[in-house]
Backbone as CSV, one residue per row, in Angstrom:
resi,resn,N_x,N_y,N_z,CA_x,CA_y,CA_z,C_x,C_y,C_z
1,MET,117.646,-5.856,39.266,116.497,-5.755,40.180,116.392,-7.018,41.032
2,THR,115.780,-6.875,42.183,115.594,-8.014,43.077,114.207,-8.616,42.868
3,GLY,113.962,-9.817,43.428,112.692,-10.491,43.274,111.591,-9.865,44.103
4,THR,110.335,-10.300,43.849,109.166,-9.726,44.522,109.227,-9.928,46.029
5,ASN,109.539,-11.145,46.487,109.604,-11.412,47.920,110.679,-10.564,48.595
6,GLU,111.812,-10.454,47.926,112.891,-9.627,48.488,112.466,-8.167,48.552
7,ASN,111.752,-7.701,47.541,111.296,-6.308,47.570,110.393,-6.049,48.767
8,LEU,109.551,-7.025,49.115,108.704,-6.872,50.292,109.544,-6.789,51.561
9,GLN,110.606,-7.589,51.614,111.503,-7.548,52.767,112.235,-6.208,52.831
10,PHE,112.685,-5.728,51.683,113.378,-4.436,51.656,112.415,-3.298,52.003
11,GLU,111.135,-3.455,51.613,110.124,-2.455,51.979,109.986,-2.384,53.497
12,ARG,109.922,-3.540,54.149,109.850,-3.585,55.615,111.077,-2.937,56.238
13,LEU,112.232,-3.245,55.667,113.472,-2.699,56.192,113.508,-1.183,56.039
14,ALA,113.052,-0.683,54.893,113.038,0.763,54.659,112.224,1.479,55.733
15,ARG,111.060,0.902,56.065,110.210,1.529,57.091,110.822,1.385,58.487
16,LYS,111.621,0.349,58.666,112.290,0.153,59.954,113.342,1.238,60.178
17,ILE,114.064,1.567,59.102,115.128,2.578,59.214,114.532,3.980,59.248
18,TYR,113.607,4.235,58.324,112.965,5.558,58.227,111.450,5.344,58.322
19,PRO,110.849,5.535,59.494,109.406,5.298,59.670,108.562,6.044,58.644
20,GLN,107.521,5.375,58.175,106.553,5.909,57.215,107.175,6.193,55.839
21,SER,108.336,5.633,55.585,108.943,5.789,54.269,108.469,4.679,53.336
22,ARG,108.859,4.764,52.074,108.534,3.687,51.141,109.739,3.411,50.253
23,LEU,109.818,2.172,49.811,110.931,1.762,48.958,110.703,2.243,47.538
24,GLY,111.712,2.950,47.008,111.638,3.388,45.619,112.113,2.295,44.677
25,ARG,113.356,1.885,44.843,113.888,0.803,44.017,115.017,0.104,44.760
26,ALA,115.369,-1.074,44.270,116.466,-1.860,44.841,117.271,-2.459,43.705
27,TRP,118.595,-2.433,43.845,119.442,-3.027,42.809,120.694,-3.638,43.448
28,ASN,121.175,-4.691,42.805,122.317,-5.431,43.337,123.621,-4.694,43.068
29,LEU,124.539,-4.823,44.020,125.886,-4.280,43.882,126.889,-5.420,43.975
30,LYS,128.075,-5.188,43.441,129.146,-6.163,43.614,129.624,-6.082,45.054
31,GLY,129.665,-7.230,45.741,130.038,-7.192,47.147,131.011,-8.271,47.559
32,GLY,131.796,-8.777,46.604,132.729,-9.829,46.964,132.108,-11.206,46.762
33,LEU,132.766,-12.225,47.266,132.359,-13.598,47.015,131.464,-14.168,48.108
34,SER,131.379,-13.501,49.255,130.698,-14.136,50.389,129.539,-13.325,50.940
35,ALA,129.086,-12.304,50.232,127.988,-11.488,50.746,127.083,-11.045,49.608
36,GLN,125.820,-10.852,49.935,124.879,-10.267,48.994,124.710,-8.803,49.357
37,VAL,124.989,-7.928,48.405,124.970,-6.491,48.670,123.951,-5.828,47.754
38,THR,123.046,-5.065,48.373,121.938,-4.450,47.640,121.840,-2.971,47.994
39,ALA,121.662,-2.141,46.981,121.425,-0.714,47.204,119.919,-0.454,47.198
40,LEU,119.478,0.403,48.118,118.065,0.778,48.197,117.925,2.280,48.045
41,GLU,116.898,2.673,47.335,116.523,4.082,47.258,115.198,4.222,47.995
42,ILE,115.193,5.056,49.037,114.036,5.136,49.942,113.477,6.561,49.923
43,SER,112.164,6.668,49.751,111.476,7.967,49.770,110.912,8.211,51.169
44,ARG,111.280,9.340,51.763,110.809,9.680,53.105,109.587,10.603,53.025
45,PRO,108.810,10.672,54.103,107.591,11.497,54.086,107.859,12.977,53.797
46,ASN,109.039,13.468,54.148,109.348,14.885,53.935,109.802,15.188,52.508
47,GLY,109.782,14.152,51.648,110.159,14.359,50.254,111.607,14.040,49.946
48,GLN,112.417,13.842,50.971,113.813,13.503,50.749,113.944,12.060,50.268
49,THR,114.991,11.829,49.487,115.318,10.480,49.029,116.642,10.059,49.631
50,GLU,116.653,8.903,50.264,117.865,8.378,50.885,118.320,7.129,50.132
51,LYS,119.642,6.980,50.025,120.214,5.764,49.451,121.010,5.050,50.536
52,VAL,120.768,3.762,50.654,121.492,2.966,51.645,121.983,1.686,50.973
53,VAL,122.887,1.009,51.655,123.427,-0.266,51.168,123.162,-1.326,52.225
54,VAL,122.631,-2.460,51.803,122.355,-3.582,52.698,123.343,-4.697,52.373
55,ARG,124.094,-5.119,53.383,125.014,-6.251,53.206,124.482,-7.436,53.997
56,GLN,124.092,-8.487,53.272,123.641,-9.728,53.905,124.802,-10.721,53.872
57,TYR,125.244,-11.124,55.052,126.453,-11.925,55.156,126.222,-13.363,54.697
58,GLY,127.254,-13.925,54.068,127.196,-15.291,53.593,127.718,-16.275,54.616
59,LYS,127.723,-17.555,54.228,128.099,-18.626,55.149,129.544,-18.484,55.640
60,ALA,130.447,-18.091,54.753,131.867,-17.986,55.140,132.053,-16.931,56.217
61,ASP,131.438,-15.753,56.027,131.562,-14.683,57.026,130.956,-15.109,58.360
62,LEU,129.793,-15.755,58.314,129.110,-16.148,59.547,129.840,-17.269,60.266
63,ALA,130.477,-18.148,59.497,131.259,-19.216,60.128,132.460,-18.637,60.855
64,ALA,133.057,-17.599,60.286,134.216,-16.967,60.913,133.819,-16.141,62.123
65,ASP,132.635,-15.504,62.060,132.171,-14.663,63.164,130.642,-14.612,63.154
66,PRO,129.973,-15.400,63.983,128.505,-15.392,64.015,127.906,-14.037,64.388
67,GLN,128.693,-13.192,65.055,128.218,-11.864,65.459,128.746,-10.770,64.526
68,ILE,128.985,-11.104,63.280,129.662,-10.183,62.378,128.879,-8.888,62.151
69,ALA,127.560,-8.947,62.118,126.777,-7.734,61.905,126.959,-6.762,63.060
70,THR,126.862,-7.283,64.288,127.076,-6.454,65.481,128.476,-5.862,65.483
71,HIS,129.446,-6.694,65.169,130.841,-6.265,65.234,131.184,-5.246,64.152
72,GLU,130.692,-5.460,62.930,131.004,-4.490,61.877,130.332,-3.148,62.155
73,PHE,129.134,-3.172,62.714,128.455,-1.920,63.073,129.293,-1.137,64.079
74,LYS,129.771,-1.811,65.132,130.596,-1.153,66.142,131.914,-0.673,65.543
75,LEU,132.517,-1.489,64.684,133.783,-1.107,64.063,133.632,0.163,63.234
76,LEU,132.581,0.236,62.424,132.373,1.425,61.599,132.119,2.657,62.461
77,GLN,131.364,2.503,63.527,131.157,3.631,64.443,132.480,4.125,65.014
78,THR,133.340,3.182,65.380,134.615,3.521,66.007,135.537,4.247,65.043
79,VAL,135.725,3.695,63.850,136.679,4.320,62.924,136.146,5.651,62.412
80,GLN,134.831,5.765,62.279,134.268,7.047,61.858,134.500,8.107,62.932
81,ALA,134.358,7.725,64.192,134.615,8.662,65.291,136.066,9.111,65.330
82,GLU,136.962,8.294,64.783,138.386,8.638,64.720,138.733,9.439,63.474
83,GLY,137.736,9.793,62.681,137.962,10.655,61.527,138.216,9.941,60.217
84,VAL,138.157,8.616,60.213,138.341,7.878,58.963,137.047,7.971,58.149
85,PRO,137.128,8.355,56.886,135.899,8.447,56.088,135.373,7.060,55.732
86,VAL,134.271,6.683,56.336,133.629,5.394,56.068,132.133,5.638,55.920
87,PRO,131.413,4.724,55.291,129.952,4.863,55.247,129.370,4.828,56.665
88,THR,128.456,5.731,56.949,127.834,5.767,58.268,126.985,4.511,58.489
89,PRO,127.229,3.777,59.590,126.382,2.612,59.883,125.012,3.072,60.376
90,LEU,123.949,2.515,59.828,122.594,2.964,60.127,121.770,1.956,60.914
91,PHE,122.012,0.680,60.667,121.143,-0.343,61.266,121.807,-1.702,61.098
92,PHE,121.551,-2.608,62.039,121.985,-3.991,61.855,120.972,-4.905,62.523
93,ASP,120.965,-6.162,62.109,120.024,-7.113,62.684,120.622,-8.513,62.662
94,GLN,120.526,-9.195,63.794,121.021,-10.566,63.925,119.881,-11.542,64.208
95,SER,118.642,-11.026,64.274,117.524,-11.828,64.767,116.932,-12.770,63.736
96,GLY,117.117,-12.463,62.452,116.511,-13.276,61.407,115.044,-12.966,61.160
97,THR,114.524,-11.888,61.723,113.105,-11.565,61.565,112.799,-10.848,60.248
98,ILE,113.806,-10.197,59.664,113.598,-9.509,58.386,114.178,-10.331,57.246
99,PHE,115.432,-10.693,57.378,116.090,-11.605,56.442,116.552,-12.832,57.236
100,PRO,116.711,-13.958,56.584,117.093,-15.177,57.315,118.506,-15.151,57.878
101,THR,119.347,-14.251,57.377,120.725,-14.159,57.856,121.006,-12.752,58.376
102,PRO,122.010,-12.605,59.244,122.371,-11.276,59.753,122.741,-10.308,58.625
103,PHE,122.516,-9.027,58.868,122.848,-8.022,57.859,123.149,-6.691,58.531
104,ILE,123.751,-5.798,57.764,124.023,-4.440,58.223,123.564,-3.477,57.136
105,VAL,123.126,-2.297,57.554,122.720,-1.246,56.617,123.646,-0.053,56.834
106,ILE,124.228,0.426,55.756,125.123,1.589,55.826,124.691,2.611,54.783
107,GLU,125.169,3.828,54.934,124.818,4.845,53.947,125.461,4.527,52.597
108,PHE,124.811,4.958,51.547,125.343,4.848,50.193,126.221,6.063,49.947
109,VAL,127.500,5.844,49.694,128.441,6.942,49.469,128.638,7.134,47.973
110,GLU,128.363,8.339,47.517,128.610,8.647,46.107,130.118,8.746,45.887
111,GLY,130.611,8.060,44.899,132.037,8.093,44.607,132.395,7.026,43.603
112,GLN,133.651,7.042,43.186,134.108,6.090,42.191,135.437,5.493,42.619
113,THR,135.665,4.242,42.217,136.997,3.670,42.384,137.908,4.254,41.307
114,ASN,139.209,4.256,41.583,140.176,4.841,40.651,141.199,3.787,40.274
115,PHE,141.032,3.200,39.099,141.999,2.240,38.599,142.854,2.834,37.485
116,ASP,142.834,4.152,37.381,143.578,4.846,36.327,144.959,5.209,36.834
117,ALA,145.968,4.476,36.381,147.340,4.716,36.847,147.816,6.122,36.508
118,ALA,147.311,6.684,35.418,147.773,8.001,34.994,147.425,9.075,36.015
119,GLY,146.338,8.874,36.763,145.932,9.883,37.728,146.427,9.629,39.129
120,LEU,147.194,8.564,39.339,147.533,8.155,40.689,148.543,9.035,41.418
121,PRO,149.577,9.579,40.745,150.577,10.355,41.499,149.986,11.442,42.394
122,GLU,148.876,12.041,41.966,148.254,13.100,42.772,147.468,12.540,43.955
123,THR,147.207,11.253,43.951,146.353,10.678,44.988,147.070,9.670,45.888
124,THR,148.317,9.356,45.591,149.046,8.383,46.414,149.106,8.820,47.869
125,GLY,149.348,10.105,48.089,149.413,10.623,49.456,148.116,10.421,50.204
126,GLN,146.978,10.609,49.512,145.672,10.379,50.133,145.523,8.926,50.557
127,MET,145.941,8.009,49.696,145.845,6.588,50.009,146.685,6.235,51.232
128,VAL,147.887,6.781,51.278,148.777,6.531,52.418,148.182,7.108,53.694
129,ASN,147.724,8.347,53.621,147.217,9.019,54.820,146.058,8.253,55.458
130,ARG,145.170,7.724,54.646,144.022,7.004,55.205,144.459,5.698,55.851
131,LEU,145.409,4.986,55.248,145.876,3.740,55.856,146.613,4.027,57.162
132,VAL,147.432,5.065,57.177,148.140,5.455,58.400,147.142,5.829,59.487
133,GLN,146.094,6.545,59.106,145.051,6.944,60.052,144.408,5.717,60.697
134,ILE,144.150,4.693,59.907,143.577,3.451,60.435,144.549,2.784,61.397
135,HIS,145.815,2.728,61.023,146.817,2.029,61.831,147.160,2.758,63.122
136,ARG,146.791,4.017,63.224,147.037,4.764,64.463,145.936,4.558,65.498
137,ILE,144.875,3.868,65.123,143.797,3.579,66.068,144.240,2.446,66.982
138,ASN,144.202,2.700,68.275,144.594,1.681,69.253,143.402,0.756,69.510
139,PRO,143.468,-0.495,69.062,142.307,-1.385,69.195,141.980,-1.753,70.634
140,LEU,142.974,-1.698,71.517,142.714,-2.033,72.914,141.922,-0.922,73.592
141,LYS,142.300,0.322,73.331,141.592,1.446,73.931,140.187,1.601,73.355
142,LYS,139.988,1.138,72.140,138.682,1.298,71.480,137.811,0.051,71.580
143,ASP,138.246,-0.920,72.372,137.464,-2.133,72.611,137.125,-2.851,71.304
144,LEU,138.162,-3.096,70.503,137.993,-3.815,69.252,138.602,-5.212,69.327
145,THR,138.725,-5.727,70.518,139.390,-7.015,70.703,138.562,-8.197,70.181
146,PHE,137.333,-7.939,69.742,136.533,-9.003,69.127,137.056,-9.359,67.729
147,LEU,137.907,-8.511,67.160,138.438,-8.780,65.822,139.468,-9.903,65.874
148,PRO,139.560,-10.710,64.821,140.519,-11.825,64.816,141.954,-11.331,64.732
149,ASP,142.872,-12.153,65.223,144.300,-11.859,65.196,144.902,-12.424,63.920
150,ILE,145.571,-11.586,63.146,146.072,-12.037,61.855,147.167,-13.082,62.000
151,GLU,147.961,-12.981,63.067,149.017,-13.977,63.253,148.427,-15.372,63.461
152,LYS,147.348,-15.452,64.243,146.702,-16.746,64.461,146.123,-17.297,63.157
153,GLN,145.579,-16.410,62.327,145.021,-16.857,61.052,146.104,-17.426,60.142
154,ILE,147.249,-16.758,60.110,148.335,-17.245,59.255,148.933,-18.523,59.828
155,THR,149.014,-18.617,61.147,149.485,-19.861,61.776,148.620,-21.037,61.337
156,ALA,147.301,-20.841,61.349,146.381,-21.894,60.933,146.537,-22.211,59.447
157,LYS,146.770,-21.194,58.644,146.929,-21.407,57.209,148.197,-22.195,56.906
158,LEU,149.292,-21.883,57.610,150.539,-22.614,57.392,150.420,-24.070,57.843
159,ALA,149.624,-24.287,58.881,149.468,-25.642,59.401,148.589,-26.515,58.500
160,LYS,147.741,-25.875,57.692,146.812,-26.624,56.841,147.211,-26.457,55.374
161,LYS,148.073,-27.332,54.911,148.516,-27.265,53.520,147.443,-27.835,52.593
162,PRO,147.277,-27.230,51.432,146.344,-27.801,50.462,146.892,-29.113,49.897
163,GLU,146.020,-29.920,49.347,146.460,-31.191,48.764,147.455,-30.970,47.633
164,ARG,147.250,-29.897,46.894,148.165,-29.573,45.795,148.602,-28.118,45.916
165,LEU,149.893,-27.902,46.074,150.413,-26.545,46.182,150.370,-25.847,44.826
166,ASP,150.156,-24.560,44.861,150.141,-23.756,43.630,151.565,-23.318,43.313
167,GLU,152.310,-24.190,42.664,153.707,-23.886,42.381,153.861,-22.832,41.299
168,SER,152.801,-22.545,40.559,152.879,-21.455,39.585,153.066,-20.112,40.285
169,LEU,152.698,-20.057,41.577,152.906,-18.852,42.393,153.942,-19.101,43.491
170,GLN,154.758,-20.144,43.335,155.833,-20.468,44.281,155.312,-20.720,45.700
171,GLU,154.147,-21.335,45.790,153.547,-21.527,47.100,154.426,-22.360,48.030
172,GLY,155.033,-23.416,47.515,155.881,-24.259,48.356,157.067,-23.498,48.922
173,ARG,157.728,-22.710,48.083,158.885,-21.928,48.532,158.472,-20.891,49.568
174,ILE,157.344,-20.248,49.337,156.862,-19.222,50.273,156.530,-19.848,51.622
175,ARG,155.802,-20.956,51.590,155.447,-21.627,52.839,156.703,-22.066,53.602
176,ALA,157.668,-22.619,52.906,158.886,-23.091,53.568,159.622,-21.940,54.255
177,ALA,159.702,-20.790,53.590,160.389,-19.630,54.173,159.662,-19.125,55.416
178,LEU,158.333,-19.112,55.374,157.566,-18.645,56.522,157.616,-19.646,57.673
179,GLU,157.558,-20.928,57.341,157.580,-21.952,58.395,158.894,-21.945,59.165
180,ARG,159.986,-21.554,58.513,161.286,-21.537,59.186,161.357,-20.472,60.275
181,ILE,160.572,-19.413,60.144,160.690,-18.295,61.092,159.420,-18.081,61.916
182,TRP,158.321,-18.686,61.497,157.022,-18.397,62.136,156.937,-19.004,63.530
183,PRO,156.335,-18.278,64.516,155.734,-16.949,64.400,156.801,-15.847,64.372
184,LEU,156.477,-14.785,63.682,157.402,-13.660,63.581,157.540,-12.953,64.928
185,PRO,158.706,-12.380,65.192,158.823,-11.491,66.361,157.821,-10.341,66.250
186,ARG,157.500,-9.707,67.365,156.507,-8.629,67.380,157.125,-7.310,67.821
187,PRO,157.884,-6.670,66.952,158.522,-5.406,67.351,157.566,-4.217,67.351
188,ASN,156.408,-4.359,66.684,155.459,-3.248,66.589,154.187,-3.555,67.394
189,PRO,153.602,-2.541,68.022,152.355,-2.770,68.768,151.222,-3.163,67.830
190,ALA,150.297,-3.966,68.329,149.153,-4.384,67.526,148.303,-3.182,67.142
191,ALA,147.833,-3.193,65.911,147.027,-2.097,65.386,145.753,-2.643,64.773
192,LEU,144.827,-1.745,64.478,143.654,-2.109,63.703,144.082,-2.245,62.250
193,LEU,143.736,-3.366,61.626,144.041,-3.607,60.222,142.741,-3.638,59.423
194,HIS,142.730,-2.961,58.302,141.545,-3.017,57.441,141.362,-4.424,56.887
195,GLY,142.453,-5.073,56.516,142.403,-6.450,56.045,142.312,-6.613,54.546
196,ASP,141.837,-5.568,53.854,141.724,-5.637,52.393,141.797,-4.231,51.807
197,TYR,142.825,-3.494,52.207,142.977,-2.098,51.779,143.625,-2.088,50.401
198,TRP,142.793,-1.879,49.378,143.301,-1.853,48.002,142.474,-0.861,47.200
199,PRO,142.885,-0.499,45.983,142.163,0.534,45.231,140.685,0.250,45.029
200,GLY,140.285,-1.023,44.976,138.873,-1.341,44.798,138.017,-1.056,46.005
201,ASN,138.642,-0.823,47.167,137.881,-0.528,48.384,138.020,0.933,48.814
202,LEU,138.387,1.780,47.862,138.438,3.221,48.110,137.514,3.917,47.117
203,LEU,136.597,4.736,47.633,135.730,5.543,46.789,136.252,6.967,46.768
204,TRP,136.379,7.505,45.577,136.963,8.840,45.396,135.907,9.825,44.936
205,GLN,136.057,11.061,45.388,135.345,12.204,44.831,136.419,13.185,44.400
206,GLY,136.718,13.210,43.118,137.860,13.983,42.631,139.152,13.364,43.119
207,GLU,139.986,14.161,43.786,141.258,13.672,44.314,141.176,13.426,45.819
208,ARG,139.965,13.281,46.335,139.757,13.057,47.766,139.131,11.686,47.991
209,VAL,139.652,10.971,48.988,139.037,9.696,49.365,137.737,9.996,50.093
210,ALA,136.618,9.614,49.490,135.318,9.867,50.094,134.956,8.804,51.119
211,ALA,135.433,7.570,50.917,135.110,6.502,51.862,136.038,5.310,51.665
212,VAL,136.414,4.713,52.793,137.080,3.413,52.796,135.987,2.391,53.087
213,ILE,135.786,1.449,52.179,134.653,0.538,52.288,135.101,-0.912,52.519
214,ASP,134.124,-1.786,52.715,134.319,-3.241,52.853,135.261,-3.589,54.008
215,TRP,134.732,-3.532,55.214,135.509,-3.758,56.431,135.328,-5.157,57.009
216,GLU,134.717,-6.068,56.268,134.421,-7.378,56.847,135.676,-8.225,57.094
217,ASP,136.833,-7.829,56.524,138.074,-8.569,56.750,138.974,-7.910,57.797
218,ALA,138.448,-6.968,58.551,139.262,-6.257,59.544,139.851,-7.222,60.576
219,LYS,141.053,-6.916,61.017,141.777,-7.784,61.949,142.587,-6.935,62.899
220,LEU,143.294,-7.608,63.811,144.272,-6.976,64.690,145.628,-7.586,64.390
221,GLY,146.677,-6.775,64.555,148.008,-7.326,64.347,149.015,-6.271,63.927
222,ASP,150.176,-6.738,63.495,151.249,-5.850,63.053,150.776,-5.053,61.842
223,PRO,150.869,-3.730,61.878,150.422,-2.935,60.722,151.151,-3.279,59.440
224,LEU,152.341,-3.894,59.552,153.075,-4.274,58.344,152.321,-5.333,57.546
225,ALA,151.461,-6.103,58.206,150.661,-7.092,57.491,149.725,-6.403,56.503
226,ASP,149.077,-5.329,56.943,148.204,-4.545,56.072,149.011,-3.866,54.973
227,LEU,150.146,-3.290,55.369,150.998,-2.606,54.398,151.422,-3.562,53.300
228,ALA,151.832,-4.769,53.671,152.298,-5.747,52.687,151.192,-6.096,51.697
229,ASN,149.988,-6.330,52.217,148.882,-6.662,51.325,148.583,-5.521,50.362
230,THR,148.616,-4.287,50.866,148.350,-3.132,50.020,149.449,-2.946,48.987
231,ARG,150.675,-3.209,49.391,151.795,-3.123,48.442,151.559,-4.058,47.247
232,GLN,151.174,-5.287,47.526,150.936,-6.229,46.440,149.775,-5.780,45.559
233,GLU,148.706,-5.299,46.174,147.540,-4.865,45.413,147.883,-3.658,44.528
234,ILE,148.652,-2.723,45.079,149.033,-1.544,44.296,149.943,-1.941,43.144
235,LEU,150.836,-2.878,43.389,151.686,-3.378,42.307,150.833,-3.980,41.193
236,TRP,149.835,-4.777,41.562,148.956,-5.384,40.566,148.212,-4.333,39.745
237,VAL,147.709,-3.311,40.421,146.840,-2.344,39.741,147.624,-1.233,39.051
238,TYR,148.621,-0.674,39.765,149.288,0.535,39.276,150.730,0.332,38.820
239,GLY,151.401,-0.707,39.318,152.777,-0.944,38.896,153.803,-0.680,39.983
240,LEU,155.052,-1.009,39.657,156.151,-0.996,40.622,156.445,0.392,41.165
241,GLU,156.484,1.397,40.312,156.855,2.747,40.759,155.871,3.271,41.801
242,THR,154.588,3.071,41.563,153.595,3.549,42.522,153.686,2.773,43.832
243,MET,153.946,1.467,43.746,154.122,0.676,44.966,155.291,1.209,45.785
244,GLN,156.379,1.535,45.132,157.552,2.060,45.832,157.260,3.423,46.447
245,ASP,156.553,4.281,45.711,156.186,5.601,46.247,155.277,5.455,47.462
246,PHE,154.295,4.577,47.350,153.371,4.348,48.460,154.126,3.879,49.695
247,THR,155.026,2.923,49.518,155.783,2.375,50.646,156.672,3.438,51.282
248,ARG,157.319,4.237,50.461,158.204,5.289,50.989,157.404,6.295,51.829
249,LEU,156.262,6.725,51.322,155.450,7.700,52.050,154.913,7.116,53.353
250,TYR,154.519,5.847,53.312,154.037,5.198,54.528,155.142,5.141,55.573
251,ARG,156.342,4.750,55.166,157.460,4.639,56.104,157.830,5.998,56.692
252,GLU,157.685,7.044,55.909,157.956,8.397,56.414,156.905,8.832,57.427
253,ALA,155.694,8.315,57.286,154.584,8.733,58.148,154.531,7.976,59.465
254,LEU,154.963,6.704,59.480,154.857,5.890,60.687,156.225,5.359,61.089
255,ASN,156.605,5.678,62.315,157.895,5.224,62.844,157.726,3.813,63.413
256,LEU,157.947,2.813,62.563,157.805,1.413,62.945,159.114,0.674,62.687
257,ASP,159.186,-0.543,63.188,160.284,-1.436,62.860,159.893,-2.208,61.595
258,TYR,160.606,-1.962,60.503,160.256,-2.548,59.211,161.091,-3.779,58.867
259,THR,161.807,-4.321,59.846,162.699,-5.453,59.599,161.995,-6.621,58.936
260,TYR,160.778,-6.924,59.393,160.102,-8.139,58.933,159.088,-7.887,57.829
261,LEU,159.146,-6.727,57.211,158.232,-6.450,56.100,158.366,-7.480,54.971
262,PRO,159.578,-7.933,54.606,159.663,-8.949,53.542,158.895,-10.225,53.872
263,TYR,158.860,-10.614,55.141,158.105,-11.813,55.516,156.602,-11.560,55.448
264,TRP,156.185,-10.360,55.826,154.765,-10.032,55.668,154.405,-9.948,54.184
265,ASP,155.365,-9.509,53.342,155.141,-9.551,51.898,154.870,-10.986,51.443
266,LEU,155.616,-11.938,51.981,155.395,-13.342,51.616,154.023,-13.827,52.099
267,CYS,153.602,-13.358,53.265,152.251,-13.710,53.736,151.201,-13.191,52.757
268,ALA,151.391,-11.960,52.292,150.464,-11.391,51.311,150.516,-12.170,50.002
269,ALA,151.712,-12.579,49.604,151.882,-13.311,48.348,151.253,-14.692,48.401
270,LEU,151.030,-15.209,49.602,150.414,-16.523,49.762,148.897,-16.473,49.538
271,ARG,148.309,-15.306,49.712,146.838,-15.184,49.649,146.240,-15.621,48.306
272,PRO,146.825,-15.239,47.165,146.175,-15.624,45.901,146.467,-17.047,45.450
273,ALA,147.262,-17.797,46.198,147.598,-19.157,45.788,146.342,-19.995,45.585
274,GLY,146.223,-20.592,44.435,145.078,-21.432,44.127,143.834,-20.695,43.687
275,ARG,143.850,-19.374,43.671,142.634,-18.642,43.287,142.907,-17.372,42.494
276,ILE,144.115,-17.243,41.960,144.436,-16.011,41.241,143.576,-15.854,39.991
277,ALA,143.227,-16.958,39.348,142.368,-16.867,38.163,140.993,-16.331,38.534
278,LEU,140.469,-16.768,39.682,139.172,-16.291,40.157,139.231,-14.807,40.465
279,TRP,140.312,-14.375,41.118,140.463,-12.960,41.436,140.592,-12.112,40.176
280,ALA,141.336,-12.616,39.192,141.620,-11.830,37.990,140.383,-11.662,37.120
281,GLY,139.656,-12.750,36.915,138.432,-12.663,36.137,138.610,-12.805,34.641
282,GLU,139.732,-12.381,34.108,139.984,-12.500,32.672,141.456,-12.797,32.428
283,ALA,141.754,-13.368,31.264,143.087,-13.897,30.984,144.169,-12.825,31.005
284,ALA,143.902,-11.678,30.416,144.929,-10.628,30.344,145.264,-10.104,31.740
285,THR,144.241,-9.935,32.572,144.468,-9.480,33.946,145.237,-10.526,34.738
286,GLU,144.880,-11.783,34.548,145.589,-12.848,35.257,147.059,-12.886,34.879
287,GLN,147.360,-12.727,33.607,148.760,-12.746,33.178,149.550,-11.610,33.832
288,ARG,148.950,-10.416,33.857,149.622,-9.278,34.495,149.823,-9.528,35.982
289,MET,148.807,-10.054,36.639,148.914,-10.325,38.070,149.984,-11.371,38.357
290,ARG,150.075,-12.396,37.521,151.093,-13.428,37.727,152.500,-12.862,37.551
291,GLU,152.684,-12.047,36.537,154.004,-11.460,36.292,154.419,-10.553,37.453
292,ARG,153.480,-9.763,37.940,153.810,-8.836,39.023,153.911,-9.556,40.370
293,HIS,153.173,-10.633,40.530,153.321,-11.451,41.733,154.730,-12.030,41.785
294,ARG,155.232,-12.497,40.652,156.591,-13.041,40.587,157.604,-11.960,40.978
295,LEU,157.390,-10.749,40.503,158.272,-9.629,40.846,158.219,-9.335,42.338
296,PHE,157.038,-9.373,42.904,156.823,-9.098,44.325,157.536,-10.137,45.193
297,VAL,157.379,-11.405,44.844,157.997,-12.487,45.611,159.515,-12.441,45.484
298,THR,160.006,-12.177,44.285,161.455,-12.072,44.077,162.042,-10.965,44.940
299,GLY,161.346,-9.824,45.004,161.816,-8.716,45.837,161.852,-9.068,47.306
300,ALA,160.830,-9.796,47.766,160.787,-10.187,49.178,161.938,-11.120,49.515
301,PHE,162.187,-12.124,48.669,163.275,-13.061,48.946,164.636,-12.383,48.867
302,LYS,164.770,-11.425,47.986,166.042,-10.691,47.893,166.314,-9.936,49.185
303,LYS,165.284,-9.300,49.748,165.453,-8.555,50.996,165.699,-9.493,52.162
304,ILE,165.040,-10.646,52.170,165.265,-11.616,53.242,166.712,-12.085,53.235
305,GLY,167.296,-12.221,52.072,168.693,-12.626,51.971,169.650,-11.594,52.508
306,GLN,169.164,-10.352,52.678,170.018,-9.270,53.157,169.841,-9.031,54.650
307,LEU,168.919,-9.752,55.311,168.676,-9.524,56.738,169.838,-10.036,57.583
């Protein structure tokens, strides 16, 4: 439950979205490391009950994009219009009159994440289809140029080395390989990237993807960057066979130049450096992630040696 002052703020917000409504209850949701996410149950005058989700952006998100609420609202409208199942955006505010920081309100989608490897073979195609659908959206035609460029972000990351490299994840070797070739050639047109497309950001209803959620990391760039990140995440959650199946189906669906996928794999492998324990949350999960990360990096370097 939220505090009394927050409940008053959520009550105001409920009436802002649905006039003459009242707040039933509010409860916190897991929303990542940089945002406060709250679910609201709102009673409307006609007797209907609506559930919505409020995302209040944290300092990291606002530092990266001060207009993030406006931009995420527009992004969700755009991808929903293109047929991608996402929570419907309902309201956003940048003024600070309701909450001190910008926020967005989206519909609450009933569904569950699927971390059960045993059930995955029937749903791999669904996962691929939704990612392909996102990558087919032309960001230039849809006026999404406010999104950051992933190549520029990685350029900045390579230029700013940490004081201590995470050699347990081969960070030095990965950085050296990327620095030798960076920036990568651009054989594929820039696409809309989800930025964090993994099983934890997919809500399922049975064997159907009900919603792709958490779009605050969306970017522009080579679709292989998104594919590489998803490959690593699927390997962590489901294992090597599912990662290979996912990659094969994606390649069959999109006619792209896949020459530099191993380098994008290395970019993805660089992300958990210095924070894999935080991501894992528990020792057994961390051990599995480290073992599979090693497998992922070894595969990328093997393919690079064959280029």
